[in-house]
N, C-alpha and C positions, 0 to 999 in steps of 0.2 A: 504495499498498500504503500502511498505515497506521505509524504508526512503533514504538519496542516502548513508550512514555511514553502512549502514547493508548490500544495494548488494553492496557497496567496501568493507564489511567484507568478506562474500560470496566466490567474485571472486578472493580476497586476500588469500582467506582460500584452494579454487579449484584450483589454480597457484602451491600453496605449497605442496596440494595432488598429484597430476599432477608429478611435479619435485618427490615427493618421487616414486610415482609409477615406474619412470625411470628411475628415483635408483639402485631401487629392481628389475625389471626388468633385467639392466646392469650387477648386480651382480649375478641374475641366470645365466646371460645367460656363465659369468666367471670361474662357479663354474666346467663348462667341463674341465677346462684345470689342476685342481688341476690331473684326469682320469691319466694325460700324468707327470705333474711337483712332487706326490709323489712315493714314490718306491716303494711302497706299493702292495697286490691284493684290487681286488674292493672293495670286502669283507671289510679288518683291515681298509680300508680307508671308508667305510664306518658307522665302529661300531666307528672308534674314533670320526668322522666327528658327531653322533649326538650323543655322547655322553656329547659332548662340546659342543654340540650346545644345549641338553638337560638340562643341568646347565648353561647356559647364559640366558636359556628362562624363570628356577627356578627363576632365582636373577633376573631379569627383573622385572617380574610381584609381584615379592618379595618389589624391592622395587617402585613399580608404587601402591601396597598393592592392589592386586586383586586378585580376588577370584583365589587359586589352585588345588580348588580338584572340582570331578562333583558334579550335584544333585542326579544321583540315582546311582540305583547298574548296570543298563542296560547299559549305559549311559558308564562304564565301560568294559564291553565285546566292545561293539561297538569301543573303543577307544582301543582295544587293537586286534581288527579284523583289524584297522585302520592301527596300526602301522606295524602290522609284510605285507602290502600290500602295503607301501611306504618303507618298508625296503627293499624288495622284488626289489619293483621299481628303488629305491638307486644302488640298489648292479650291476644289471645288465643292468643299467644307468655309468655306472662308466666300466662297462667289455667291455661297448657297444664303449666307447668314445676309452680305451686302445687297442680294435680289430682294427676298424675304423679310427682312426684318430678323432679329434673336431669336426670337419667341416662338416664329414658325417656325424660320432654317434649324433652330435643335427639335422642336419636331419630328419633324420629317427625316433628321436623320437617324431620331431613334427607330427606324423602320426593321435597323440593323438587323434587332438579334430577330426579328421573327422571316428577316434575308439570309441568315446566316444561318436557316430551317433548312430550305432547298437549294444552300447550298453546299451545305455538310455532306449530303448524302452522294450527291456528284464524286465527290472524293472515300467516302466509306460505299459507295453503291447499295444505297437502300434504297427504298422512296419514305419519302414522306405522310406519315398518321393522322387520319380524315381529322384529329385534331388543330394540326399543323396547317390544313386546309381551311379551318374557318376562325381560327384565330388567322390567317394571312386577309382572309374579307373579314375581317372585324379593322384588320390596320388599311385596309383599302376603304371601306366606309370615312376611315378616321380622317385619313386623308385628301379625301373627296372633302370632307369637311371643313379645311384648310385651306382649299381654292375659292378666293373671290370669284371667279370668270377662268372656267376653260377655254382658255387664249394662248397662244402661245406669244401673242404678244406682250404679255400682260406680265410684269416684273413679277409679282409674284408667285404666279404659277409655275414659270422658269428657274428660280429661288427652290421650289417643293420638287423642280424634276430632281434638278442639282442636285441638293438634299439628299434625298433618294440613291444619287449613282456614287453621292460619299460614302452613303450606308453600304453599300455594295462593293464598293472596294475598302471598305474597315472591315466588314465580313467576309471578305479575303483574306484578308491583311491578316486576322486572328486566327481561322481556320490553318493557315498555309506557316503561323508559329508555331499555334502552340501539335500540329503534324509534323515539323520538321526544323524549331527550330527554341523549344521549350527547358533545354535543357543549358538555356543561358538565360542568367538575370537579370530583371527590365529593364536595368539601368546599359546592361551591356549591350541590348537589347538595341536602345532606344540611341543607342551610341553612334551604331554602324546604319539604324533606320532613317536619323536624321542627318549623317552626314552625307548618304547618297539621296536622300533626298535635294541635301542642297546645293551637289555636284550635279544631278541629271537633268535640275529648273534654272540653273543659272544663267545659265547662252540665253535665259529666254523675255531676264528682267530690264520693264521698259524703266525702271529711276534708280541709279547707277547711286553705289556709294555715296559719292560726293558731293551726291544732289536729295539725301533724305531728310527732311528737316529737321533739325533738332528735337524737338519734342519729339516727335517722331520716332528717331534712334530711342529715348527712355520710353518708351512705350511698344518698341518691338523688346528689350532690354528684357522691359518686366514681362512679357507672352515668352519672350524665350527662356527667362531662366526660373520664377515666380511660375509660370503658368502652363512649360512642360517639363524643363526638365526637374527640378524640385518634385510636381504631381506625380509623377513617372514613379523616382522616385520612389515616394513612398505609399505608391500602391503595391508597389513589390517589394518590399516591408512588409504592409501590415498580413502579407499571404503568408506570413512564414508561422501564426499563429490564431489566423483566422480562414475559415471553408471557402470552396470558390464560390457554395451558395450563397452564404453573406455577402461577399463581393458583388459576386453579379446582384443579387438586389439593392444594394445602396449604389451598386454604379446607376439604377432607376433614376436616382434622384438628378441625377447631370441633369436635365430638363428644365426641373422644377427649383431646383439652384439658376441658373441660367437665365430661366425669366424672372423669376425677385431679384437677381441684379439687373438686366434690365427697364425693367420696370422701373427701376429709381435710379438707375445711370445714364438708362437713355428715354424714358420715356414713354419707353412701350408698350398699351394699355389693347392689351388682346379683348376683338369681341367674345358674345357668347359661342356661336357655331365653331369658335378657334380657339374656346376652352375648354368644348365639349369635343370636338376631333383631339382635343392634344391629349385628354382623359382616358379614349378609346384606343390613341397610338403604344403611351404611357402603361398603362392597366395591361397591356400584350403583352410589351418588351417584361414590363412584371413577370406575366406567367410563363409566360415561353423562359425566363432565367430559373423559372421555381420548380414549371416541371421537369426541364433539361438534367436541370443539377440537381432531384428530387432519385431520378431515370438513372442518375450514372451509380447514385448511393444502390 
């Protein structure tokens, strides 16, 4: 049996991990705000953000005396693939927010748990269950409620479509990472993904380094360090004492955190249909996360 001191120590570690997880998810939710706060195109924000995050993660791993290199040549190829996928995810993520607004954009992005359910069987050679088909239908209804006008000329509609594309690439990144790259820590993985994403997209930057406004540089440093590198490190640390179920369910609070921040800082006020559509999407995301985690256990 475990002693009282050991039990107390484990409980304390779990409570600390829970705090780390909530801070990480809160910061992830706040990332969307920078699509509106930084006066740069989505691609430029992604390049500078990933570059700053990569440097921060490299310094963090070096100070912790953790391994920087990968164990095999094959892993470098996977790292490049993951970096390309995550780079496209982040560009479309920020573009969706800029077009549709933070609240609607982040709800559209949070279709990824359901999208994951349909992409993962392609890798595992299985068929989606009836339950998954029903939840997908609920998500579609939720997304339809977000669309003010079914027209490709409408900015919000384009933002929602872009947000869903971002969700597809995020789901793909998560599946590939779990299948081929899960033996590396969160910060180690993100170091390579942010570095590759930065190098892949830097040739397409519209605003060069010297022409970025000082105020934008401060915001880029903030999003690169505080809203990218730190939350990924905290998220990885929290998984040492928390289950994947707990992490997945709490991660579903990200749209709520993002919407609250957008309400107070950007004065975005969602209408009733947006709130109902968002509730349908987020509830389905929570249900899928819970049911998949339960099934694995």
